[in-house]
PyMOL CGO cylinders between C-alpha atoms (Angstrom):
from pymol import cmd
from pymol.cgo import CYLINDER

trace = [
    CYLINDER, 42.44, -2.19, -13.42, 39.10, -3.02, -11.67, 0.3, 1, 1, 1, 1, 1, 1,
    CYLINDER, 39.10, -3.02, -11.67, 37.57, 0.01, -9.68, 0.3, 1, 1, 1, 1, 1, 1,
    CYLINDER, 37.57, 0.01, -9.68, 36.18, -1.74, -6.07, 0.3, 1, 1, 1, 1, 1, 1,
    CYLINDER, 36.18, -1.74, -6.07, 32.90, -2.76, -5.50, 0.3, 1, 1, 1, 1, 1, 1,
    CYLINDER, 32.90, -2.76, -5.50, 32.80, -1.83, -2.17, 0.3, 1, 1, 1, 1, 1, 1,
    CYLINDER, 32.80, -1.83, -2.17, 34.07, 2.06, -2.75, 0.3, 1, 1, 1, 1, 1, 1,
    CYLINDER, 34.07, 2.06, -2.75, 31.88, 4.49, -2.02, 0.3, 1, 1, 1, 1, 1, 1,
    CYLINDER, 31.88, 4.49, -2.02, 28.53, 4.30, 0.33, 0.3, 1, 1, 1, 1, 1, 1,
    CYLINDER, 28.53, 4.30, 0.33, 26.04, 4.48, -1.86, 0.3, 1, 1, 1, 1, 1, 1,
    CYLINDER, 26.04, 4.48, -1.86, 27.15, 1.44, -4.10, 0.3, 1, 1, 1, 1, 1, 1,
    CYLINDER, 27.15, 1.44, -4.10, 25.86, -1.11, -1.75, 0.3, 1, 1, 1, 1, 1, 1,
    CYLINDER, 25.86, -1.11, -1.75, 21.96, -2.08, -1.37, 0.3, 1, 1, 1, 1, 1, 1,
    CYLINDER, 21.96, -2.08, -1.37, 22.22, -2.86, 1.97, 0.3, 1, 1, 1, 1, 1, 1,
    CYLINDER, 22.22, -2.86, 1.97, 24.01, 0.62, 2.93, 0.3, 1, 1, 1, 1, 1, 1,
    CYLINDER, 24.01, 0.62, 2.93, 21.40, 2.27, 1.19, 0.3, 1, 1, 1, 1, 1, 1,
    CYLINDER, 21.40, 2.27, 1.19, 19.04, -0.48, 3.04, 0.3, 1, 1, 1, 1, 1, 1,
    CYLINDER, 19.04, -0.48, 3.04, 20.65, 0.76, 6.22, 0.3, 1, 1, 1, 1, 1, 1,
    CYLINDER, 20.65, 0.76, 6.22, 19.76, 4.32, 5.71, 0.3, 1, 1, 1, 1, 1, 1,
    CYLINDER, 19.76, 4.32, 5.71, 16.31, 3.82, 6.00, 0.3, 1, 1, 1, 1, 1, 1,
    CYLINDER, 16.31, 3.82, 6.00, 15.73, 1.33, 8.11, 0.3, 1, 1, 1, 1, 1, 1,
    CYLINDER, 15.73, 1.33, 8.11, 19.18, 1.56, 10.60, 0.3, 1, 1, 1, 1, 1, 1,
    CYLINDER, 19.18, 1.56, 10.60, 19.37, 3.44, 13.25, 0.3, 1, 1, 1, 1, 1, 1,
    CYLINDER, 19.37, 3.44, 13.25, 17.90, 2.28, 17.34, 0.3, 1, 1, 1, 1, 1, 1,
    CYLINDER, 17.90, 2.28, 17.34, 14.27, 2.59, 17.20, 0.3, 1, 1, 1, 1, 1, 1,
    CYLINDER, 14.27, 2.59, 17.20, 13.00, 2.10, 13.17, 0.3, 1, 1, 1, 1, 1, 1,
    CYLINDER, 13.00, 2.10, 13.17, 13.19, -1.49, 13.63, 0.3, 1, 1, 1, 1, 1, 1,
    CYLINDER, 13.19, -1.49, 13.63, 11.85, -1.75, 16.61, 0.3, 1, 1, 1, 1, 1, 1,
    CYLINDER, 11.85, -1.75, 16.61, 8.89, 0.78, 15.88, 0.3, 1, 1, 1, 1, 1, 1,
    CYLINDER, 8.89, 0.78, 15.88, 8.23, -1.07, 12.55, 0.3, 1, 1, 1, 1, 1, 1,
    CYLINDER, 8.23, -1.07, 12.55, 7.60, -4.13, 14.15, 0.3, 1, 1, 1, 1, 1, 1,
    CYLINDER, 7.60, -4.13, 14.15, 5.66, -2.29, 16.54, 0.3, 1, 1, 1, 1, 1, 1,
    CYLINDER, 5.66, -2.29, 16.54, 3.22, -1.25, 14.10, 0.3, 1, 1, 1, 1, 1, 1,
    CYLINDER, 3.22, -1.25, 14.10, 3.40, -4.77, 12.07, 0.3, 1, 1, 1, 1, 1, 1,
    CYLINDER, 3.40, -4.77, 12.07, 2.25, -6.50, 15.01, 0.3, 1, 1, 1, 1, 1, 1,
    CYLINDER, 2.25, -6.50, 15.01, -0.71, -3.91, 15.82, 0.3, 1, 1, 1, 1, 1, 1,
    CYLINDER, -0.71, -3.91, 15.82, -1.43, -2.22, 12.49, 0.3, 1, 1, 1, 1, 1, 1,
    CYLINDER, -1.43, -2.22, 12.49, -2.26, 0.27, 12.82, 0.3, 1, 1, 1, 1, 1, 1,
    CYLINDER, -2.26, 0.27, 12.82, -1.73, 2.11, 15.67, 0.3, 1, 1, 1, 1, 1, 1,
    CYLINDER, -1.73, 2.11, 15.67, -2.23, 5.40, 17.16, 0.3, 1, 1, 1, 1, 1, 1,
    CYLINDER, -2.23, 5.40, 17.16, 0.86, 7.08, 18.58, 0.3, 1, 1, 1, 1, 1, 1,
    CYLINDER, 0.86, 7.08, 18.58, 0.77, 7.21, 22.41, 0.3, 1, 1, 1, 1, 1, 1,
    CYLINDER, 0.77, 7.21, 22.41, -0.04, 2.76, 21.75, 0.3, 1, 1, 1, 1, 1, 1,
    CYLINDER, -0.04, 2.76, 21.75, 3.71, 3.86, 20.39, 0.3, 1, 1, 1, 1, 1, 1,
    CYLINDER, 3.71, 3.86, 20.39, 4.63, 5.56, 23.36, 0.3, 1, 1, 1, 1, 1, 1,
    CYLINDER, 4.63, 5.56, 23.36, 2.99, 2.64, 25.91, 0.3, 1, 1, 1, 1, 1, 1,
    CYLINDER, 2.99, 2.64, 25.91, 5.16, 0.11, 23.79, 0.3, 1, 1, 1, 1, 1, 1,
    CYLINDER, 5.16, 0.11, 23.79, 8.42, 2.19, 23.46, 0.3, 1, 1, 1, 1, 1, 1,
    CYLINDER, 8.42, 2.19, 23.46, 9.15, 2.99, 26.87, 0.3, 1, 1, 1, 1, 1, 1,
    CYLINDER, 9.15, 2.99, 26.87, 12.34, 4.29, 26.35, 0.3, 1, 1, 1, 1, 1, 1,
    CYLINDER, 12.34, 4.29, 26.35, 12.13, 6.70, 23.85, 0.3, 1, 1, 1, 1, 1, 1,
    CYLINDER, 12.13, 6.70, 23.85, 11.47, 10.03, 23.98, 0.3, 1, 1, 1, 1, 1, 1,
    CYLINDER, 11.47, 10.03, 23.98, 8.41, 11.97, 22.29, 0.3, 1, 1, 1, 1, 1, 1,
    CYLINDER, 8.41, 11.97, 22.29, 11.01, 14.35, 20.22, 0.3, 1, 1, 1, 1, 1, 1,
    CYLINDER, 11.01, 14.35, 20.22, 12.40, 11.00, 19.06, 0.3, 1, 1, 1, 1, 1, 1,
    CYLINDER, 12.40, 11.00, 19.06, 9.47, 8.86, 18.22, 0.3, 1, 1, 1, 1, 1, 1,
    CYLINDER, 9.47, 8.86, 18.22, 7.95, 12.09, 16.62, 0.3, 1, 1, 1, 1, 1, 1,
    CYLINDER, 7.95, 12.09, 16.62, 11.65, 12.18, 13.89, 0.3, 1, 1, 1, 1, 1, 1,
    CYLINDER, 11.65, 12.18, 13.89, 11.80, 8.84, 13.30, 0.3, 1, 1, 1, 1, 1, 1,
    CYLINDER, 11.80, 8.84, 13.30, 7.77, 8.20, 12.11, 0.3, 1, 1, 1, 1, 1, 1,
    CYLINDER, 7.77, 8.20, 12.11, 8.24, 11.15, 10.27, 0.3, 1, 1, 1, 1, 1, 1,
    CYLINDER, 8.24, 11.15, 10.27, 11.76, 9.84, 8.81, 0.3, 1, 1, 1, 1, 1, 1,
    CYLINDER, 11.76, 9.84, 8.81, 9.91, 6.57, 8.19, 0.3, 1, 1, 1, 1, 1, 1,
    CYLINDER, 9.91, 6.57, 8.19, 6.82, 8.27, 5.94, 0.3, 1, 1, 1, 1, 1, 1,
    CYLINDER, 6.82, 8.27, 5.94, 9.00, 10.25, 4.73, 0.3, 1, 1, 1, 1, 1, 1,
    CYLINDER, 9.00, 10.25, 4.73, 10.85, 7.35, 2.74, 0.3, 1, 1, 1, 1, 1, 1,
    CYLINDER, 10.85, 7.35, 2.74, 7.74, 5.84, 1.98, 0.3, 1, 1, 1, 1, 1, 1,
    CYLINDER, 7.74, 5.84, 1.98, 8.03, 3.04, 4.43, 0.3, 1, 1, 1, 1, 1, 1,
    CYLINDER, 8.03, 3.04, 4.43, 4.39, 4.40, 6.76, 0.3, 1, 1, 1, 1, 1, 1,
    CYLINDER, 4.39, 4.40, 6.76, 1.78, 6.18, 6.48, 0.3, 1, 1, 1, 1, 1, 1,
    CYLINDER, 1.78, 6.18, 6.48, 0.78, 8.36, 9.02, 0.3, 1, 1, 1, 1, 1, 1,
    CYLINDER, 0.78, 8.36, 9.02, -3.34, 9.08, 8.96, 0.3, 1, 1, 1, 1, 1, 1,
    CYLINDER, -3.34, 9.08, 8.96, -4.82, 12.45, 10.28, 0.3, 1, 1, 1, 1, 1, 1,
    CYLINDER, -4.82, 12.45, 10.28, -8.34, 11.92, 11.61, 0.3, 1, 1, 1, 1, 1, 1,
    CYLINDER, -8.34, 11.92, 11.61, -10.17, 15.06, 12.34, 0.3, 1, 1, 1, 1, 1, 1,
    CYLINDER, -10.17, 15.06, 12.34, -11.50, 14.59, 15.64, 0.3, 1, 1, 1, 1, 1, 1,
    CYLINDER, -11.50, 14.59, 15.64, -11.04, 16.36, 19.10, 0.3, 1, 1, 1, 1, 1, 1,
    CYLINDER, -11.04, 16.36, 19.10, -8.83, 15.32, 20.49, 0.3, 1, 1, 1, 1, 1, 1,
    CYLINDER, -8.83, 15.32, 20.49, -6.77, 14.97, 17.10, 0.3, 1, 1, 1, 1, 1, 1,
    CYLINDER, -6.77, 14.97, 17.10, -6.22, 10.97, 16.75, 0.3, 1, 1, 1, 1, 1, 1,
    CYLINDER, -6.22, 10.97, 16.75, -3.44, 10.01, 14.00, 0.3, 1, 1, 1, 1, 1, 1,
    CYLINDER, -3.44, 10.01, 14.00, -2.77, 6.32, 12.84, 0.3, 1, 1, 1, 1, 1, 1,
    CYLINDER, -2.77, 6.32, 12.84, 0.31, 4.63, 11.61, 0.3, 1, 1, 1, 1, 1, 1,
    CYLINDER, 0.31, 4.63, 11.61, 0.84, 1.89, 9.63, 0.3, 1, 1, 1, 1, 1, 1,
    CYLINDER, 0.84, 1.89, 9.63, 3.02, 0.08, 6.88, 0.3, 1, 1, 1, 1, 1, 1,
    CYLINDER, 3.02, 0.08, 6.88, 2.70, 0.98, 3.52, 0.3, 1, 1, 1, 1, 1, 1,
    CYLINDER, 2.70, 0.98, 3.52, 2.97, -1.93, 0.76, 0.3, 1, 1, 1, 1, 1, 1,
    CYLINDER, 2.97, -1.93, 0.76, 6.78, -1.42, -0.30, 0.3, 1, 1, 1, 1, 1, 1,
    CYLINDER, 6.78, -1.42, -0.30, 6.64, -1.38, 4.45, 0.3, 1, 1, 1, 1, 1, 1,
    CYLINDER, 6.64, -1.38, 4.45, 5.42, -5.36, 4.14, 0.3, 1, 1, 1, 1, 1, 1,
    CYLINDER, 5.42, -5.36, 4.14, 7.71, -5.97, 2.33, 0.3, 1, 1, 1, 1, 1, 1,
    CYLINDER, 7.71, -5.97, 2.33, 10.04, -5.69, 5.24, 0.3, 1, 1, 1, 1, 1, 1,
    CYLINDER, 10.04, -5.69, 5.24, 7.73, -8.18, 7.51, 0.3, 1, 1, 1, 1, 1, 1,
    CYLINDER, 7.73, -8.18, 7.51, 9.42, -11.53, 6.28, 0.3, 1, 1, 1, 1, 1, 1,
    CYLINDER, 9.42, -11.53, 6.28, 13.22, -9.71, 7.47, 0.3, 1, 1, 1, 1, 1, 1,
    CYLINDER, 13.22, -9.71, 7.47, 12.12, -8.21, 10.83, 0.3, 1, 1, 1, 1, 1, 1,
    CYLINDER, 12.12, -8.21, 10.83, 10.62, -11.60, 11.31, 0.3, 1, 1, 1, 1, 1, 1,
    CYLINDER, 10.62, -11.60, 11.31, 13.40, -13.80, 10.41, 0.3, 1, 1, 1, 1, 1, 1,
    CYLINDER, 13.40, -13.80, 10.41, 15.71, -11.29, 12.41, 0.3, 1, 1, 1, 1, 1, 1,
    CYLINDER, 15.71, -11.29, 12.41, 13.28, -11.09, 15.80, 0.3, 1, 1, 1, 1, 1, 1,
    CYLINDER, 13.28, -11.09, 15.80, 13.41, -15.66, 15.49, 0.3, 1, 1, 1, 1, 1, 1,
    CYLINDER, 13.41, -15.66, 15.49, 16.98, -15.17, 15.72, 0.3, 1, 1, 1, 1, 1, 1,
    CYLINDER, 16.98, -15.17, 15.72, 16.88, -12.96, 18.25, 0.3, 1, 1, 1, 1, 1, 1,
    CYLINDER, 16.88, -12.96, 18.25, 15.64, -15.41, 19.78, 0.3, 1, 1, 1, 1, 1, 1,
    CYLINDER, 15.64, -15.41, 19.78, 17.94, -18.84, 18.47, 0.3, 1, 1, 1, 1, 1, 1,
    CYLINDER, 17.94, -18.84, 18.47, 20.68, -16.13, 19.84, 0.3, 1, 1, 1, 1, 1, 1,
    CYLINDER, 20.68, -16.13, 19.84, 19.35, -15.94, 23.09, 0.3, 1, 1, 1, 1, 1, 1,
    CYLINDER, 19.35, -15.94, 23.09, 18.72, -19.22, 23.79, 0.3, 1, 1, 1, 1, 1, 1,
    CYLINDER, 18.72, -19.22, 23.79, 21.86, -19.92, 22.78, 0.3, 1, 1, 1, 1, 1, 1,
    CYLINDER, 21.86, -19.92, 22.78, 23.86, -17.58, 24.47, 0.3, 1, 1, 1, 1, 1, 1,
    CYLINDER, 23.86, -17.58, 24.47, 21.50, -18.06, 27.75, 0.3, 1, 1, 1, 1, 1, 1,
    CYLINDER, 21.50, -18.06, 27.75, 20.09, -21.78, 27.51, 0.3, 1, 1, 1, 1, 1, 1,
    CYLINDER, 20.09, -21.78, 27.51, 18.04, -21.08, 31.19, 0.3, 1, 1, 1, 1, 1, 1,
    CYLINDER, 18.04, -21.08, 31.19, 16.36, -18.08, 30.72, 0.3, 1, 1, 1, 1, 1, 1,
    CYLINDER, 16.36, -18.08, 30.72, 14.27, -19.21, 28.13, 0.3, 1, 1, 1, 1, 1, 1,
]
cmd.load_cgo(trace, "trace")
């Protein structure tokens, strides 16, 4: 009997992708960074008003660990840190844009008077 292709969460490319970019904040962060690349930590805090400082730090570190963004630290007082997409992160831009476009379309279909 053939083994089920969905058996085990690591067999699916979508599952692997969601481990890197899934969650409440990561796609929103990536969208903000792609629009304002590079962005400083403080600028991200202003754009993402509902995220806590600790969560923002954690999400950025995970995206950096996974090679999606890069962090550049400048030796200044006060310290300046900027975030930008890496080459593999830039490959997500068309996907992020497609999700934004889909969200706009979906919103217009659900509530055409509000657009």
